[in-house]
C-alpha positions, -999 to +999 in steps of 0.1 A: -023-003-403-028-037-386+009-038-379+007-005-361-023-017-341-005-049-331+026-030-321+004-005-301-013-035-284+020-050-274+032-017-261+001-012-240+003-047-226+040-042-216+030-009-200+001-025-181+024-053-169+051-029-158+026-006-141+010-035-122+044-049-111+058-016-100+027-005-081+024-039-064+061-038-054+056-002-040+026-012-020+044-043-007+075-022+003+054+004+020+035-023+040+066-042+049+084-009+060+055+002+082+052-032+098+090-032+104+088+003+120+059-009+143+078-041+153+109-021+161+089+004+181+073-024+201+106-042+206+122-010+220+093-003+242+094-038+257+132-034+264+126+000+281+098-015+302+119-045+312+147-023+322+125-001+345+094-020+357+089+004+387+068+030+368+033+017+361+021+052+350+048+053+324+038+018+312+002+029+306+016+059+286+037+035+266+008+013+260-012+043+247+017+052+224+018+017+211-019+017+204-019+050+186+012+041+166-006+008+156-037+027+145-016+052+125+003+024+108-030+006+100-045+038+086-014+044+064-013+008+051-051+007+046-052+040+027-024+028+004-042-004-003-075+014-009-059+037-033-038+013-053-058-020-054-087-007-074-064+006-102-044-026-102-076-046-104-088-025-133-055-031-151-057-068-144-093-069-156-081-053-189-057-082-193-086-106-196-104-083-221-127-064-198-134-029-210-131-002-183-151+030-191-129+061-192-149+077-164-140+048-141-103+051-151-104+088-142-119+081-108-093+054-101-065+077-111-079+104-088-077+079-060-040+073-065-030+110-067-035+120-031 
């Protein structure tokens, strides 16, 4: 019986480590991807503006687009972090022996689903 419990404990530890690593890598990739999209958008807008500086109204529209894209990217990255970090923190807390009540785990899983 104690051998089964020890094996179960090792399996759960391996699962928690894999889950934490995979979710951290996913959040990192999402963040880096959105930042790269934003940087490329800004770079292309600056090239277009440099090529035709005679349209100030268009430049204001471009600045508005840059602002709204920046806000959208911030919202996407922020919501990803708000969803994944609590669950990862709970798993990391369990590594050091903290006991997370099942109701808290259910709420954290609910945050990740949307």
